[in-house]
C-alpha positions in Angstrom: 105.4 -63.2 -43.6 102.2 -64.5 -42.1 101.4 -63.3 -38.6 100.9 -65.9 -36.0 97.5 -65.5 -34.4 97.1 -65.5 -30.6 95.0 -68.2 -29.0 92.1 -65.7 -28.8 92.4 -64.8 -32.5 92.6 -68.5 -33.3 89.1 -68.9 -31.7 87.7 -66.4 -34.2 89.5 -68.1 -37.1 88.0 -71.4 -36.0 84.5 -69.8 -35.8 84.8 -68.5 -39.3 86.1 -71.8 -40.6 83.2 -73.5 -38.8 80.6 -71.3 -40.6 82.4 -71.8 -43.9 82.3 -75.6 -43.6 78.9 -76.1 -42.0 76.7 -78.2 -44.2 73.5 -76.4 -43.0 74.9 -72.9 -43.5 75.6 -70.9 -46.7 78.2 -68.1 -46.3 77.4 -65.3 -48.6 80.4 -63.1 -47.9 83.8 -63.4 -46.3 85.9 -60.6 -45.1 89.4 -61.4 -43.9 91.5 -58.2 -43.7 94.4 -59.8 -41.9 96.1 -59.1 -38.6 97.7 -55.9 -37.7 101.2 -57.0 -36.6 102.1 -53.5 -35.4 99.5 -53.6 -32.7 101.4 -54.7 -29.6 98.9 -55.3 -26.9 95.5 -54.3 -25.4 97.0 -51.2 -23.6 98.4 -49.9 -26.9 95.1 -50.5 -28.7 93.0 -48.9 -26.0 95.3 -45.9 -25.8 94.9 -45.4 -29.5 91.2 -45.6 -29.2 90.7 -43.4 -26.1 93.1 -40.7 -27.2 92.9 -37.8 -24.8 89.4 -38.5 -23.4 90.8 -40.2 -20.3 88.3 -43.0 -20.6 89.6 -46.1 -18.8 89.9 -49.4 -20.5 87.0 -51.7 -19.9 87.4 -54.7 -17.6 88.9 -57.8 -19.2 90.0 -56.1 -22.4 93.3 -57.9 -22.3 91.4 -61.3 -22.3 89.7 -60.5 -25.6 92.4 -58.5 -27.3 92.5 -59.1 -31.0 94.4 -57.4 -33.9 91.9 -58.0 -36.8 91.9 -55.2 -39.2 88.6 -56.6 -40.4 87.1 -60.0 -39.9 83.6 -61.0 -40.8 81.0 -63.3 -42.2 77.5 -62.8 -43.6 75.6 -66.1 -43.5 72.2 -67.8 -43.5 70.9 -71.3 -42.9 69.9 -73.3 -45.9 66.4 -74.2 -44.7 65.3 -72.3 -41.6 65.7 -68.7 -42.6 68.1 -67.9 -39.7 70.8 -65.5 -40.7 73.5 -63.2 -39.4 76.5 -61.0 -40.0 79.4 -59.6 -38.0 82.4 -57.5 -39.0 85.0 -57.0 -36.3 87.5 -54.2 -36.2 90.3 -54.0 -33.6 90.1 -51.2 -31.0 92.9 -49.1 -32.5 91.2 -49.2 -35.9 87.6 -48.5 -34.6 86.3 -45.3 -36.2 83.1 -43.2 -36.0 80.4 -43.2 -38.7 81.5 -41.2 -41.7 78.4 -39.0 -41.7 77.2 -36.5 -39.1 74.2 -37.6 -37.1 72.9 -38.1 -33.6 72.3 -41.1 -31.3 68.8 -40.8 -29.8 68.5 -43.1 -26.8 65.2 -45.0 -27.0 65.0 -45.1 -23.2 65.4 -41.4 -22.7 68.4 -39.3 -21.8 70.3 -36.7 -23.8 71.1 -37.5 -27.4 74.7 -37.3 -28.4 76.6 -37.2 -31.7 77.6 -40.4 -33.6 81.2 -39.1 -33.4 81.3 -40.3 -29.7 81.0 -43.9 -30.9 83.8 -46.0 -32.3 82.4 -48.9 -34.3 83.6 -52.4 -33.3 81.0 -54.5 -35.1 78.7 -53.8 -38.0 76.6 -55.1 -41.0 78.2 -53.7 -44.1 77.0 -56.5 -46.5 73.4 -57.1 -45.4 72.7 -53.4 -45.2 70.7 -53.4 -42.0 72.4 -50.3 -40.8 73.0 -51.9 -37.5 76.3 -51.4 -35.7 77.8 -51.6 -32.2 80.1 -48.9 -30.9 82.1 -48.0 -27.9 81.2 -44.6 -26.4 84.1 -42.9 -24.8 83.2 -41.1 -21.6 85.8 -38.6 -20.4 86.8 -39.7 -17.0 84.1 -42.4 -16.9 83.5 -46.0 -17.8 83.1 -46.7 -21.6 79.6 -47.7 -22.8 78.5 -50.0 -25.6 75.7 -48.9 -27.8 73.6 -50.8 -30.4 72.4 -48.5 -33.1 69.7 -49.4 -35.6 67.8 -47.6 -38.3 64.3 -49.0 -37.6 64.4 -49.3 -33.8 66.6 -46.4 -32.7 69.6 -46.6 -30.4 70.1 -48.6 -27.2 72.7 -48.8 -24.6 73.8 -52.4 -24.1 73.8 -54.2 -20.8 77.2 -55.6 -21.8 80.8 -54.8 -21.4 83.3 -55.1 -24.3 84.5 -58.6 -23.3 81.0 -59.8 -22.7 79.9 -58.4 -26.1 82.6 -60.4 -27.9 81.8 -63.5 -25.9 78.2 -63.3 -26.9 79.1 -62.6 -30.5 81.2 -65.8 -30.5 78.2 -67.7 -29.2 75.6 -66.2 -31.6 77.9 -66.0 -34.7 76.3 -62.6 -35.2 72.7 -63.9 -35.7 70.6 -60.9 -36.4 69.0 -59.0 -33.5 70.8 -60.9 -30.7 71.8 -57.5 -29.3 68.2 -56.7 -28.3 68.4 -59.4 -25.6 70.8 -57.1 -23.8 68.6 -53.9 -24.0 65.3 -52.9 -22.4 63.6 -53.1 -25.8 59.9 -54.1 -25.4 60.2 -57.4 -27.2 56.6 -58.4 -26.3 55.1 -55.3 -28.1 53.6 -55.3 -31.5 56.3 -52.9 -32.7 58.9 -55.7 -32.1 56.9 -58.5 -33.7 59.5 -59.1 -36.4 62.4 -59.0 -33.9 60.7 -61.3 -31.5 59.9 -63.9 -34.3 63.5 -63.7 -35.6 65.0 -64.2 -32.1 62.7 -67.1 -31.4 63.6 -68.8 -34.6 67.3 -68.2 -34.0 67.2 -69.5 -30.4 65.4 -72.6 -31.6 67.9 -73.2 -34.4 71.3 -72.3 -32.8 71.4 -75.3 -30.4 70.8 -77.6 -33.3 73.4 -76.0 -35.5 76.0 -75.8 -32.7 75.2 -78.5 -30.1 78.5 -78.0 -28.3 77.5 -74.5 -27.2 75.3 -73.5 -24.2 72.6 -71.1 -25.3 70.5 -71.4 -22.2 71.3 -67.9 -20.9 70.1 -66.3 -24.2 66.9 -68.4 -24.1 66.3 -67.3 -20.5 66.8 -63.7 -21.4 64.3 -64.0 -24.3 61.6 -65.7 -22.2 61.9 -63.2 -19.4 61.0 -60.4 -21.8 57.8 -62.0 -23.1 
């Protein structure tokens, strides 16, 4: 029997359908892993994720609670070269990386093992190596981290709900996460990231005119 989606889950289904049907977008890969009907609510999901760490649930988690085992799209525009990918996993199903390694904060601070991150969004098809994970902090607020192969690891200036809100807005356009880090976007090292973000922010309003991308544009311009 099909599981009835919540209103929030229906927003994500609509986003995926919009990408699939958009005349200016080619979807290269679709991942629809279904809804986990056994997942009752946000409290249950967070308890399963946090385990015995004592990490409190992030603010607003009930407002963005979803039960997707896996839901994602890998896409690109037909003419402008803008592209993106996302793959959501619900909180109770979020897992650490399968291999042992370390997160090395680009802005300083002590490194910590990958095992402290639970992956909620990643790029398995494009192979960028990028992923976003929740870091469980015993007795402290959870953190969101953006991990990349080429540009190291960054703590995001976003909470869990804000991350999903922005993912809805960007459709997972590549490198959007850097807008919420202190990454030096004006530097030569980030030339490719800067060019990609500029192209993306020029194109998204034309692709999705009903959305407001002004805050993303402002963040980008403040960094230059």
